[in-house]
N, C-alpha and C positions, 0 to 999 in steps of 0.2 A: 069587787074583784071577784074571778074567776075561781072556783071549787079546784081547789087542785086535789091530786091521787090520791089516796095512802102510801106510805115506801111504807114500804114490807122491806120485814129486819129480821128476815126467817133466810137461811142461807140457799142458795135451789141446790135443789135435790139430780144428785148424781143418777143415770143411766145407770143400774146392776151389769158388771160386768160378768157374759153369757160364761165367761169359762170359771168367774172365782161360783154363782152359779152352780153347774156344773161339778165340784170341787164337792160345794156342801151339799148336795145331789146326794155323793157318790160314797162322802161320810154318813152319811144318815142312815142310808144303807145300808152300809159296814157291819156298823154298829146294829141294827135290828138282826140282820141276820147271823150276824155272832150267836146267842142263844142257839137259834137251829143249827147252823151248819159247822160250829168255831170246834164243834167235842167230835164230829167225826171227822173232820178233816185234823184235829191234834191228832189223833191216836190213830189213823192211818199208817198202817204199818205196822205199827209201837210191838204188836205185837201185849200190849197191854188191853185189860177188860175195861168196858162203860158201862159206868158204873149206873143203873134203872132213875130215868126221869133224871141226867145230866141236861137238859136242852134247860127245862120248868126250873131249877135250881138257879141254873144260870142267867134267868130271867129275871125271878124276881132276886136275887142278888143285887142282879145288877139296879134294877128299880128302887130297893132297898138302900146300894150305895149314892146311888141321885138326889136320894130322895136326901138325905145326908149331906150330901152339898151345897144343895141348895138352899137348905136353911140356914147349913153352917154361916156358908157360906156370906149370906145378908147379915148377919151381925155381924163377921168380922170388917165386910168392906162398910159396913154404916156408921161399926166405932172411927175405923179410917177416915171418911169423910166429917165425920170431929174433929180432924184435926184440920182441917182447910179452914183456915180464915173465910167468911164470908158463902163455903158452902151453901146451897138452898138447899135443907134436909127436908122444909117443909114441902119439897116439890121434886122428891125424887121418886124411884118407880115403883108403883106398888108392888109390892112383899107376893110371892111365890110361895113363902114358908109355909099359911095351913094347908093349901094344895097338896107340895109336899109332903110335908108330916101324914096327912092322911095316905096320900102313895106309899110311906112307908110303913105304915100300920099293914095294909095289905098286903104288903108282902112278906112282911113280918109274923105275918096271919099263914099266909101262905107255907111258908117257912117250917110255922112250929108243924099245921099241920102233917107236914111229908115228916117231921121228928115222930110225931103221936103215930105211925102208919110204919112205923122202926124205916125210913132213910126210905121208902118209894111213894114214893105221889096216889094219894088215893083214889080207888074211884066211887066211892062212892062212904056216905054219913059212917055206916056201918064197920070203912075201917079204920076211924081213927079209936087209940087209946087216950081217954085222956090225960088217967093215970102216967102212958109213957112222959107226959108233960114236967109231971113231979116229983116222978119217981128217978129221973135221969139227968147228968148232968145237963148236955146236950136241949133236954125239955125244958130246966129251969131257965137255959140261958136266952133262950125263942122264946117263954112269957115276958122275961124282964126289957127284951125289947119290941114285944109289942108294947109292952105298958108302958115304955118310956117315950116310943112315937106317940102313945095318947096323950101323954105330959107335953109333949114338945106341940102338938096343937093343940092344947088349951093356951099353950105362955103363945102358940103364933100372933092368938086374937085377944092378950093380954091389956092391958099398959104397957110393958114392958116386958117384949119380945125376944129382949135379951137373956131372958131365966132360959131359954127353951135350949140355952150353952148346958145345964146341968143332966140333962134326960135326953141331948141327945151324947153328952160324953156316955154315960151311959150304956151309950149302941153302941159308940166304940168298942169300952172295955170289953162288954159281952163279943163283939167277932174278934177281940183278938185271941182270949182264953176258948175260944168256939175252934181257931183256928188250930190250936196248940199242946191235945190233951192233955191229959198228965201223964201216958206210957212214955210222951215221947223224947229224946234228953233236952233234957234243961230248959223245961217248958216256960218257963217263966220270963227268963229271955228272949226265946222267939217272941214270949207274949209281949212282951216291951216293943223288942222291936219294931212288933205291927201297928198298935200301938203309937207311937211318932210317926211311924210309916200312912195310916190310915188319916192319921187326923192335919198332916200334912198335906196330905193332896187332899185333903178334902176342902181344907181351908183356901190350898193351891186354883182347884178345879172351881169351888165353887163362888169363891171367893174374883176370878178374874169374871167371872156369868155376873156376878152383881153389877159390879163395876165398870165392865162395860153395858148393863143398861143403862148405868145413872149419867155417863158418857155421852148416850144415844139421846137420849131425854134431859143436856143439859146445857146440849154444842152448841147451840144457837144463839139463850138465854144467858149461859152461867158456861163460855169453853172455856175460860184460864183456870177456874174453880176444878171442873170439869178434868183436866188432863194434870191439874196434882194430885184430883184423889189416885187418878191412870199412874204418873210413877210413885207416888208414896206408895200403894200395890207391889209396883213393882218391884223397888227394891225390898221390901217382905218376903216377895214371892223370891226370891236369891236367894235367900235363908232357907226358905220353906225346898226348895227344890234341890237345894247342898244337905240339908238334912232328909229326903226323898233318896237318893241316892247314898247317898251312906248306909244308911237302914233298909234299901234294898241288898245291896249288893253285903250286907252282913247276914239277910233272910236267905238268900240265895246262895252264900257257901253253908248256912245249917240245912239246907235242901239239899248242896250236891258239891263236895268237898271238889274244892279247887282244880284236882289232877283229874275231873271228869266232867267238867264244866262242859268241857267242850266240844264232847259228844251226850251229853243228853239234852245238852241244848239244841237237837237236830232228833234226839233218837228216840223222844222222852215227849207224848204229851204237852205236861205241865213248861218242860222247855222250849218247845218248841213255842207255847201261850205264851211264856217268856221270851221270848224273842220279838218276838208281832212286839209285844210292850217299852220291850228298851226299844226296839226302832221308831214305833208311834214317840213313847217319850225326845227322843234327840230331834224328834221331825218339832215336835212339843218348842226345844226347847230353839231352837234356830229361827222358827218363829219368835220365842221373846224375847232375843238378840235384834232379832226387826224393828220390835216395834219399842224397841228402849233405841236405839237408835234414832228412830221417827223422835225418840222423845225429846231428845237428844237437842233437837233443828230448831233455831229461831221461830223458824217460821210453817206456818200448815204442822204446827201438832199434833194437831184430829188425827193426822191419818196416820196416826198408831194405831186408831181402831181396828185396821185391817187386816196386822199378820196380828192383833188381839184375837183380834172377833175367829179368826184360822183355827189358832192354837184354842181356845175357848171349845169348837167343832172339835177337835181333835181329844185335848186334856175327854169329851165328852164319849167318845171309843175306845180311851182308858182304861174309864171307870168298867166298863162293858166289858174288856177284855179281862180289867183282876177280878173280876165278877167270875170270869170264867175258870179263869187259877184257879181261884178254892173250889170247883168240881169236877176239873177233871184229879186224874189217881195225882197219887206224890208221887214223886220219885224214888224210888229205892238206891240208899246209900248203897255205891258200892265198898 
């Protein structure tokens, strides 16, 4: 009998669209340029003074937020996948958590060094005053974040990587407390809003990233299970988006009273950065709706990967804008 050629069950690769590739490159370039040019653009014509080291603080906090999203998202997405019968978890994509945790640790160390130099970027080792890390509230919070990321990195290599949830929760609590010092009105309320906002944002962005990596890995071998994980994520993401929106609105009204919001959205660096973030989140929401619409189709539900991929890239830019939001001056209540 003549030998028969082996049949490949692998789906043919689609040639990447030039338009999509260009859009991805533009979004990546924007995310990279935000720490460098964002502070100058946001402050242009506002009359507000630019704090020293704003670009470095934006970059380091963007890395810290991204590390938080990646590791927390992997734990979250893995838990969702366990709820799908037949999901091949033994063939899950390799986790980026160990690398993300160490990147977050380096970023936290950089931010701690800035605190140790009186909130200025140190030029040499002699500029650092280690005592300031133990004697000030911001210093202790910075040290907590460094140690928490070290523990998270160790958890990522352990037999139960889900244990990283606890040190990552400590990072979120530290960020929430840092963002609302005791001198402001009702700081505990502000910290609570930031806590929920940051947690939901990290789960949304990081969870989607790992779910899409699962979908890409399983779409030829276990497409139904991959789509089921994405559908399960989409339902949870709707709740996360609602919580992000509610806490974001409340936090904005705490920073800017309702009667001054429109003026401050265009007249202050904080308002401009917030406006850019809101517009981008709206675009992300539209992409999410398009992905959910494709998921409801009976045929070719894997096509939901395309808008979802655009959603996660746009969320990456949102993360960088969130970092810039922590570095620009807080608006003065009128």
